[in-house]
mmCIF file of the N, C-alpha and C atoms, coordinates in Angstrom:
data_MODEL
# 
_entry.id   MODEL 
# 
loop_
_atom_site.group_PDB 
_atom_site.id 
_atom_site.type_symbol 
_atom_site.label_atom_id 
_atom_site.label_alt_id 
_atom_site.label_comp_id 
_atom_site.label_asym_id 
_atom_site.label_entity_id 
_atom_site.label_seq_id 
_atom_site.pdbx_PDB_ins_code 
_atom_site.Cartn_x 
_atom_site.Cartn_y 
_atom_site.Cartn_z 
_atom_site.occupancy 
_atom_site.B_iso_or_equiv 
_atom_site.pdbx_formal_charge 
_atom_site.auth_seq_id 
_atom_site.auth_comp_id 
_atom_site.auth_asym_id 
_atom_site.auth_atom_id 
_atom_site.pdbx_PDB_model_num 
ATOM 1   N N  . MET A 1 1  ? 133.644 42.644 131.693 1.00 0.00 ? 1  MET A N  1 
ATOM 2   C CA . MET A 1 1  ? 134.774 43.535 131.855 1.00 0.00 ? 1  MET A CA 1 
ATOM 3   C C  . MET A 1 1  ? 135.708 43.482 130.656 1.00 0.00 ? 1  MET A C  1 
ATOM 4   N N  . SER A 1 2  ? 135.726 42.393 129.918 1.00 0.00 ? 2  SER A N  1 
ATOM 5   C CA . SER A 1 2  ? 136.633 42.311 128.779 1.00 0.00 ? 2  SER A CA 1 
ATOM 6   C C  . SER A 1 2  ? 136.211 43.264 127.672 1.00 0.00 ? 2  SER A C  1 
ATOM 7   N N  . ALA A 1 3  ? 134.907 43.563 127.570 1.00 0.00 ? 3  ALA A N  1 
ATOM 8   C CA . ALA A 1 3  ? 134.446 44.530 126.573 1.00 0.00 ? 3  ALA A CA 1 
ATOM 9   C C  . ALA A 1 3  ? 135.030 45.904 126.875 1.00 0.00 ? 3  ALA A C  1 
ATOM 10  N N  . MET A 1 4  ? 135.129 46.228 128.149 1.00 0.00 ? 4  MET A N  1 
ATOM 11  C CA . MET A 1 4  ? 135.704 47.522 128.526 1.00 0.00 ? 4  MET A CA 1 
ATOM 12  C C  . MET A 1 4  ? 137.185 47.570 128.173 1.00 0.00 ? 4  MET A C  1 
ATOM 13  N N  . GLY A 1 5  ? 137.889 46.469 128.356 1.00 0.00 ? 5  GLY A N  1 
ATOM 14  C CA . GLY A 1 5  ? 139.303 46.402 128.008 1.00 0.00 ? 5  GLY A CA 1 
ATOM 15  C C  . GLY A 1 5  ? 139.519 46.511 126.504 1.00 0.00 ? 5  GLY A C  1 
ATOM 16  N N  . GLU A 1 6  ? 138.654 45.869 125.718 1.00 0.00 ? 6  GLU A N  1 
ATOM 17  C CA . GLU A 1 6  ? 138.762 45.956 124.261 1.00 0.00 ? 6  GLU A CA 1 
ATOM 18  C C  . GLU A 1 6  ? 138.491 47.371 123.778 1.00 0.00 ? 6  GLU A C  1 
ATOM 19  N N  . GLU A 1 7  ? 137.508 48.034 124.394 1.00 0.00 ? 7  GLU A N  1 
ATOM 20  C CA . GLU A 1 7  ? 137.177 49.403 124.007 1.00 0.00 ? 7  GLU A CA 1 
ATOM 21  C C  . GLU A 1 7  ? 138.344 50.346 124.287 1.00 0.00 ? 7  GLU A C  1 
ATOM 22  N N  . THR A 1 8  ? 138.991 50.171 125.427 1.00 0.00 ? 8  THR A N  1 
ATOM 23  C CA . THR A 1 8  ? 140.142 50.997 125.774 1.00 0.00 ? 8  THR A CA 1 
ATOM 24  C C  . THR A 1 8  ? 141.297 50.725 124.826 1.00 0.00 ? 8  THR A C  1 
ATOM 25  N N  . SER A 1 9  ? 141.511 49.454 124.492 1.00 0.00 ? 9  SER A N  1 
ATOM 26  C CA . SER A 1 9  ? 142.578 49.089 123.564 1.00 0.00 ? 9  SER A CA 1 
ATOM 27  C C  . SER A 1 9  ? 142.322 49.666 122.175 1.00 0.00 ? 9  SER A C  1 
ATOM 28  N N  . THR A 1 10 ? 141.072 49.587 121.711 1.00 0.00 ? 10 THR A N  1 
ATOM 29  C CA . THR A 1 10 ? 140.727 50.135 120.401 1.00 0.00 ? 10 THR A CA 1 
ATOM 30  C C  . THR A 1 10 ? 140.906 51.646 120.393 1.00 0.00 ? 10 THR A C  1 
ATOM 31  N N  . HIS A 1 11 ? 140.504 52.296 121.474 1.00 0.00 ? 11 HIS A N  1 
ATOM 32  C CA . HIS A 1 11 ? 140.651 53.748 121.571 1.00 0.00 ? 11 HIS A CA 1 
ATOM 33  C C  . HIS A 1 11 ? 142.138 54.129 121.555 1.00 0.00 ? 11 HIS A C  1 
ATOM 34  N N  . ALA A 1 12 ? 142.959 53.381 122.284 1.00 0.00 ? 12 ALA A N  1 
ATOM 35  C CA . ALA A 1 12 ? 144.393 53.681 122.326 1.00 0.00 ? 12 ALA A CA 1 
ATOM 36  C C  . ALA A 1 12 ? 145.025 53.463 120.950 1.00 0.00 ? 12 ALA A C  1 
ATOM 37  N N  . ARG A 1 13 ? 144.630 52.396 120.259 1.00 0.00 ? 13 ARG A N  1 
ATOM 38  C CA . ARG A 1 13 ? 145.178 52.132 118.927 1.00 0.00 ? 13 ARG A CA 1 
ATOM 39  C C  . ARG A 1 13 ? 144.776 53.236 117.951 1.00 0.00 ? 13 ARG A C  1 
ATOM 40  N N  . ARG A 1 14 ? 143.514 53.651 118.021 1.00 0.00 ? 14 ARG A N  1 
ATOM 41  C CA . ARG A 1 14 ? 143.037 54.719 117.119 1.00 0.00 ? 14 ARG A CA 1 
ATOM 42  C C  . ARG A 1 14 ? 143.779 56.022 117.390 1.00 0.00 ? 14 ARG A C  1 
ATOM 43  N N  . ARG A 1 15 ? 143.970 56.337 118.660 1.00 0.00 ? 15 ARG A N  1 
ATOM 44  C CA . ARG A 1 15 ? 144.691 57.564 119.007 1.00 0.00 ? 15 ARG A CA 1 
ATOM 45  C C  . ARG A 1 15 ? 146.133 57.506 118.499 1.00 0.00 ? 15 ARG A C  1 
ATOM 46  N N  . ARG A 1 16 ? 146.773 56.347 118.635 1.00 0.00 ? 16 ARG A N  1 
ATOM 47  C CA . ARG A 1 16 ? 148.136 56.186 118.138 1.00 0.00 ? 16 ARG A CA 1 
ATOM 48  C C  . ARG A 1 16 ? 148.212 56.382 116.634 1.00 0.00 ? 16 ARG A C  1 
ATOM 49  N N  . MET A 1 17 ? 147.243 55.823 115.906 1.00 0.00 ? 17 MET A N  1 
ATOM 50  C CA . MET A 1 17 ? 147.210 55.969 114.455 1.00 0.00 ? 17 MET A CA 1 
ATOM 51  C C  . MET A 1 17 ? 146.960 57.424 114.056 1.00 0.00 ? 17 MET A C  1 
ATOM 52  N N  . GLU A 1 18 ? 146.129 58.146 114.792 1.00 0.00 ? 18 GLU A N  1 
ATOM 53  C CA . GLU A 1 18 ? 145.889 59.552 114.494 1.00 0.00 ? 18 GLU A CA 1 
ATOM 54  C C  . GLU A 1 18 ? 147.148 60.378 114.719 1.00 0.00 ? 18 GLU A C  1 
ATOM 55  N N  . ILE A 1 19 ? 147.873 60.080 115.786 1.00 0.00 ? 19 ILE A N  1 
ATOM 56  C CA . ILE A 1 19 ? 149.128 60.791 116.045 1.00 0.00 ? 19 ILE A CA 1 
ATOM 57  C C  . ILE A 1 19 ? 150.131 60.476 114.945 1.00 0.00 ? 19 ILE A C  1 
ATOM 58  N N  . PHE A 1 20 ? 150.231 59.209 114.538 1.00 0.00 ? 20 PHE A N  1 
ATOM 59  C CA . PHE A 1 20 ? 151.134 58.831 113.461 1.00 0.00 ? 20 PHE A CA 1 
ATOM 60  C C  . PHE A 1 20 ? 150.766 59.543 112.168 1.00 0.00 ? 20 PHE A C  1 
ATOM 61  N N  . ALA A 1 21 ? 149.480 59.600 111.847 1.00 0.00 ? 21 ALA A N  1 
ATOM 62  C CA . ALA A 1 21 ? 149.030 60.275 110.627 1.00 0.00 ? 21 ALA A CA 1 
ATOM 63  C C  . ALA A 1 21 ? 149.366 61.762 110.693 1.00 0.00 ? 21 ALA A C  1 
ATOM 64  N N  . PHE A 1 22 ? 149.149 62.400 111.828 1.00 0.00 ? 22 PHE A N  1 
ATOM 65  C CA . PHE A 1 22 ? 149.476 63.816 111.986 1.00 0.00 ? 22 PHE A CA 1 
ATOM 66  C C  . PHE A 1 22 ? 150.968 64.054 111.795 1.00 0.00 ? 22 PHE A C  1 
ATOM 67  N N  . LEU A 1 23 ? 151.790 63.238 112.432 1.00 0.00 ? 23 LEU A N  1 
ATOM 68  C CA . LEU A 1 23 ? 153.237 63.406 112.299 1.00 0.00 ? 23 LEU A CA 1 
ATOM 69  C C  . LEU A 1 23 ? 153.694 63.160 110.873 1.00 0.00 ? 23 LEU A C  1 
ATOM 70  N N  . PHE A 1 24 ? 153.125 62.168 110.212 1.00 0.00 ? 24 PHE A N  1 
ATOM 71  C CA . PHE A 1 24 ? 153.471 61.888 108.820 1.00 0.00 ? 24 PHE A CA 1 
ATOM 72  C C  . PHE A 1 24 ? 153.108 63.083 107.930 1.00 0.00 ? 24 PHE A C  1 
ATOM 73  N N  . LEU A 1 25 ? 151.918 63.626 108.124 1.00 0.00 ? 25 LEU A N  1 
ATOM 74  C CA . LEU A 1 25 ? 151.493 64.767 107.311 1.00 0.00 ? 25 LEU A CA 1 
ATOM 75  C C  . LEU A 1 25 ? 152.374 65.988 107.550 1.00 0.00 ? 25 LEU A C  1 
ATOM 76  N N  . THR A 1 26 ? 152.698 66.285 108.802 1.00 0.00 ? 26 THR A N  1 
ATOM 77  C CA . THR A 1 26 ? 153.444 67.503 109.114 1.00 0.00 ? 26 THR A CA 1 
ATOM 78  C C  . THR A 1 26 ? 154.940 67.366 108.874 1.00 0.00 ? 26 THR A C  1 
ATOM 79  N N  . ALA A 1 27 ? 155.499 66.174 109.038 1.00 0.00 ? 27 ALA A N  1 
ATOM 80  C CA . ALA A 1 27 ? 156.947 66.013 108.933 1.00 0.00 ? 27 ALA A CA 1 
ATOM 81  C C  . ALA A 1 27 ? 157.401 65.486 107.578 1.00 0.00 ? 27 ALA A C  1 
ATOM 82  N N  . VAL A 1 28 ? 156.521 64.840 106.821 1.00 0.00 ? 28 VAL A N  1 
ATOM 83  C CA . VAL A 1 28 ? 156.934 64.239 105.553 1.00 0.00 ? 28 VAL A CA 1 
ATOM 84  C C  . VAL A 1 28 ? 156.177 64.831 104.375 1.00 0.00 ? 28 VAL A C  1 
ATOM 85  N N  . LEU A 1 29 ? 154.881 64.753 104.408 1.00 0.00 ? 29 LEU A N  1 
ATOM 86  C CA . LEU A 1 29 ? 154.087 65.106 103.233 1.00 0.00 ? 29 LEU A CA 1 
ATOM 87  C C  . LEU A 1 29 ? 154.101 66.606 102.942 1.00 0.00 ? 29 LEU A C  1 
ATOM 88  N N  . MET A 1 30 ? 153.862 67.448 103.923 1.00 0.00 ? 30 MET A N  1 
ATOM 89  C CA . MET A 1 30 ? 153.813 68.893 103.671 1.00 0.00 ? 30 MET A CA 1 
ATOM 90  C C  . MET A 1 30 ? 155.163 69.457 103.224 1.00 0.00 ? 30 MET A C  1 
ATOM 91  N N  . PRO A 1 31 ? 156.285 69.095 103.863 1.00 0.00 ? 31 PRO A N  1 
ATOM 92  C CA . PRO A 1 31 ? 157.565 69.591 103.344 1.00 0.00 ? 31 PRO A CA 1 
ATOM 93  C C  . PRO A 1 31 ? 157.850 69.091 101.923 1.00 0.00 ? 31 PRO A C  1 
ATOM 94  N N  . ALA A 1 32 ? 157.492 67.852 101.629 1.00 0.00 ? 32 ALA A N  1 
ATOM 95  C CA . ALA A 1 32 ? 157.712 67.330 100.275 1.00 0.00 ? 32 ALA A CA 1 
ATOM 96  C C  . ALA A 1 32 ? 156.856 68.088 99.261  1.00 0.00 ? 32 ALA A C  1 
ATOM 97  N N  . LEU A 1 33 ? 155.618 68.382 99.598  1.00 0.00 ? 33 LEU A N  1 
ATOM 98  C CA . LEU A 1 33 ? 154.760 69.154 98.699  1.00 0.00 ? 33 LEU A CA 1 
ATOM 99  C C  . LEU A 1 33 ? 155.285 70.576 98.526  1.00 0.00 ? 33 LEU A C  1 
ATOM 100 N N  . ALA A 1 34 ? 155.807 71.180 99.576  1.00 0.00 ? 34 ALA A N  1 
ATOM 101 C CA . ALA A 1 34 ? 156.352 72.527 99.468  1.00 0.00 ? 34 ALA A CA 1 
ATOM 102 C C  . ALA A 1 34 ? 157.569 72.546 98.547  1.00 0.00 ? 34 ALA A C  1 
ATOM 103 N N  . VAL A 1 35 ? 158.464 71.589 98.705  1.00 0.00 ? 35 VAL A N  1 
ATOM 104 C CA . VAL A 1 35 ? 159.648 71.513 97.852  1.00 0.00 ? 35 VAL A CA 1 
ATOM 105 C C  . VAL A 1 35 ? 159.245 71.251 96.404  1.00 0.00 ? 35 VAL A C  1 
ATOM 106 N N  . ALA A 1 36 ? 158.279 70.367 96.195  1.00 0.00 ? 36 ALA A N  1 
ATOM 107 C CA . ALA A 1 36 ? 157.822 70.063 94.834  1.00 0.00 ? 36 ALA A CA 1 
ATOM 108 C C  . ALA A 1 36 ? 157.164 71.281 94.194  1.00 0.00 ? 36 ALA A C  1 
ATOM 109 N N  . THR A 1 37 ? 156.409 72.044 94.958  1.00 0.00 ? 37 THR A N  1 
ATOM 110 C CA . THR A 1 37 ? 155.746 73.233 94.414  1.00 0.00 ? 37 THR A CA 1 
ATOM 111 C C  . THR A 1 37 ? 156.767 74.290 94.009  1.00 0.00 ? 37 THR A C  1 
ATOM 112 N N  . VAL A 1 38 ? 157.706 74.587 94.893  1.00 0.00 ? 38 VAL A N  1 
ATOM 113 C CA . VAL A 1 38 ? 158.723 75.591 94.586  1.00 0.00 ? 38 VAL A CA 1 
ATOM 114 C C  . VAL A 1 38 ? 159.615 75.114 93.444  1.00 0.00 ? 38 VAL A C  1 
ATOM 115 N N  . GLY A 1 39 ? 159.987 73.842 93.448  1.00 0.00 ? 39 GLY A N  1 
ATOM 116 C CA . GLY A 1 39 ? 160.809 73.302 92.368  1.00 0.00 ? 39 GLY A CA 1 
ATOM 117 C C  . GLY A 1 39 ? 160.077 73.314 91.035  1.00 0.00 ? 39 GLY A C  1 
ATOM 118 N N  . GLY A 1 40 ? 158.802 72.980 91.045  1.00 0.00 ? 40 GLY A N  1 
ATOM 119 C CA . GLY A 1 40 ? 158.005 73.012 89.818  1.00 0.00 ? 40 GLY A CA 1 
ATOM 120 C C  . GLY A 1 40 ? 157.883 74.418 89.266  1.00 0.00 ? 40 GLY A C  1 
ATOM 121 N N  . TYR A 1 41 ? 157.682 75.398 90.137  1.00 0.00 ? 41 TYR A N  1 
ATOM 122 C CA . TYR A 1 41 ? 157.611 76.789 89.698  1.00 0.00 ? 41 TYR A CA 1 
ATOM 123 C C  . TYR A 1 41 ? 158.956 77.237 89.117  1.00 0.00 ? 41 TYR A C  1 
ATOM 124 N N  . GLY A 1 42 ? 160.039 76.880 89.789  1.00 0.00 ? 42 GLY A N  1 
ATOM 125 C CA . GLY A 1 42 ? 161.372 77.234 89.287  1.00 0.00 ? 42 GLY A CA 1 
ATOM 126 C C  . GLY A 1 42 ? 161.641 76.605 87.933  1.00 0.00 ? 42 GLY A C  1 
ATOM 127 N N  . LEU A 1 43 ? 161.257 75.372 87.751  1.00 0.00 ? 43 LEU A N  1 
ATOM 128 C CA . LEU A 1 43 ? 161.441 74.707 86.459  1.00 0.00 ? 43 LEU A CA 1 
ATOM 129 C C  . LEU A 1 43 ? 160.614 75.387 85.381  1.00 0.00 ? 43 LEU A C  1 
ATOM 130 N N  . THR A 1 44 ? 159.396 75.781 85.717  1.00 0.00 ? 44 THR A N  1 
ATOM 131 C CA . THR A 1 44 ? 158.534 76.481 84.755  1.00 0.00 ? 44 THR A CA 1 
ATOM 132 C C  . THR A 1 44 ? 159.158 77.803 84.321  1.00 0.00 ? 44 THR A C  1 
ATOM 133 N N  . VAL A 1 45 ? 159.654 78.576 85.275  1.00 0.00 ? 45 VAL A N  1 
ATOM 134 C CA . VAL A 1 45 ? 160.289 79.851 84.945  1.00 0.00 ? 45 VAL A CA 1 
ATOM 135 C C  . VAL A 1 45 ? 161.536 79.620 84.101  1.00 0.00 ? 45 VAL A C  1 
ATOM 136 N N  . TRP A 1 46 ? 162.325 78.632 84.432  1.00 0.00 ? 46 TRP A N  1 
ATOM 137 C CA . TRP A 1 46 ? 163.557 78.331 83.709  1.00 0.00 ? 46 TRP A CA 1 
ATOM 138 C C  . TRP A 1 46 ? 163.262 77.957 82.258  1.00 0.00 ? 46 TRP A C  1 
ATOM 139 N N  . VAL A 1 47 ? 162.279 77.094 82.052  1.00 0.00 ? 47 VAL A N  1 
ATOM 140 C CA . VAL A 1 47 ? 161.913 76.693 80.692  1.00 0.00 ? 47 VAL A CA 1 
ATOM 141 C C  . VAL A 1 47 ? 161.360 77.893 79.927  1.00 0.00 ? 47 VAL A C  1 
ATOM 142 N N  . TYR A 1 48 ? 160.528 78.716 80.578  1.00 0.00 ? 48 TYR A N  1 
ATOM 143 C CA . TYR A 1 48 ? 159.990 79.907 79.926  1.00 0.00 ? 48 TYR A CA 1 
ATOM 144 C C  . TYR A 1 48 ? 161.121 80.838 79.496  1.00 0.00 ? 48 TYR A C  1 
ATOM 145 N N  . GLN A 1 49 ? 162.114 81.037 80.346  1.00 0.00 ? 49 GLN A N  1 
ATOM 146 C CA . GLN A 1 49 ? 163.215 81.934 80.010  1.00 0.00 ? 49 GLN A CA 1 
ATOM 147 C C  . GLN A 1 49 ? 164.107 81.346 78.921  1.00 0.00 ? 49 GLN A C  1 
ATOM 148 N N  . MET A 1 50 ? 164.177 80.031 78.816  1.00 0.00 ? 50 MET A N  1 
ATOM 149 C CA . MET A 1 50 ? 164.931 79.439 77.701  1.00 0.00 ? 50 MET A CA 1 
ATOM 150 C C  . MET A 1 50 ? 164.239 79.749 76.378  1.00 0.00 ? 50 MET A C  1 
ATOM 151 N N  . ILE A 1 51 ? 162.911 79.810 76.387  1.00 0.00 ? 51 ILE A N  1 
ATOM 152 C CA . ILE A 1 51 ? 162.152 80.059 75.171  1.00 0.00 ? 51 ILE A CA 1 
ATOM 153 C C  . ILE A 1 51 ? 162.064 81.555 74.876  1.00 0.00 ? 51 ILE A C  1 
ATOM 154 N N  . ALA A 1 52 ? 161.702 82.359 75.867  1.00 0.00 ? 52 ALA A N  1 
ATOM 155 C CA . ALA A 1 52 ? 161.419 83.780 75.665  1.00 0.00 ? 52 ALA A CA 1 
ATOM 156 C C  . ALA A 1 52 ? 162.629 84.670 75.904  1.00 0.00 ? 52 ALA A C  1 
ATOM 157 N N  . GLY A 1 53 ? 163.694 84.153 76.456  1.00 0.00 ? 53 GLY A N  1 
ATOM 158 C CA . GLY A 1 53 ? 164.858 84.967 76.771  1.00 0.00 ? 53 GLY A CA 1 
ATOM 159 C C  . GLY A 1 53 ? 164.800 85.506 78.185  1.00 0.00 ? 53 GLY A C  1 
ATOM 160 N N  . PRO A 1 54 ? 165.933 85.972 78.689  1.00 0.00 ? 54 PRO A N  1 
ATOM 161 C CA . PRO A 1 54 ? 165.959 86.461 80.062  1.00 0.00 ? 54 PRO A CA 1 
ATOM 162 C C  . PRO A 1 54 ? 165.177 87.776 80.193  1.00 0.00 ? 54 PRO A C  1 
ATOM 163 N N  . PRO A 1 55 ? 164.738 88.102 81.393  1.00 0.00 ? 55 PRO A N  1 
ATOM 164 C CA . PRO A 1 55 ? 163.999 89.355 81.584  1.00 0.00 ? 55 PRO A CA 1 
ATOM 165 C C  . PRO A 1 55 ? 164.940 90.557 81.485  1.00 0.00 ? 55 PRO A C  1 
ATOM 166 N N  . GLY A 1 56 ? 164.368 91.685 81.205  1.00 0.00 ? 56 GLY A N  1 
ATOM 167 C CA . GLY A 1 56 ? 165.159 92.920 81.124  1.00 0.00 ? 56 GLY A CA 1 
ATOM 168 C C  . GLY A 1 56 ? 164.907 93.621 79.811  1.00 0.00 ? 56 GLY A C  1 
ATOM 169 N N  . PRO A 1 57 ? 165.568 94.764 79.637  1.00 0.00 ? 57 PRO A N  1 
ATOM 170 C CA . PRO A 1 57 ? 165.363 95.490 78.389  1.00 0.00 ? 57 PRO A CA 1 
ATOM 171 C C  . PRO A 1 57 ? 165.982 94.729 77.218  1.00 0.00 ? 57 PRO A C  1 
ATOM 172 N N  . PRO A 1 58 ? 165.442 94.914 76.015  1.00 0.00 ? 58 PRO A N  1 
ATOM 173 C CA . PRO A 1 58 ? 166.009 94.218 74.861  1.00 0.00 ? 58 PRO A CA 1 
ATOM 174 C C  . PRO A 1 58 ? 167.412 94.725 74.546  1.00 0.00 ? 58 PRO A C  1 
ATOM 175 N N  . PRO A 1 59 ? 168.254 93.865 74.018  1.00 0.00 ? 59 PRO A N  1 
ATOM 176 C CA . PRO A 1 59 ? 169.625 94.299 73.692  1.00 0.00 ? 59 PRO A CA 1 
ATOM 177 C C  . PRO A 1 59 ? 169.612 95.302 72.536  1.00 0.00 ? 59 PRO A C  1 
ATOM 178 N N  . ARG A 1 60 ? 170.621 96.179 72.494  1.00 0.00 ? 60 ARG A N  1 
ATOM 179 C CA . ARG A 1 60 ? 170.718 97.183 71.421  1.00 0.00 ? 60 ARG A CA 1 
ATOM 180 C C  . ARG A 1 60 ? 171.434 96.645 70.217  1.00 0.00 ? 60 ARG A C  1 
# 
């Protein structure tokens, strides 16, 4: 009977770790990646505009 108890305990621990991994991915990692992606794109555009000038028609 102790083998059955160990199997249930291992299953419960694995399920807990899967839930923790899911919550970590959805609540921490994905928002951080989204902010980093948008921030990186904004920085790229900003640096490009410092070099090439702002968008719009050329000044007269």
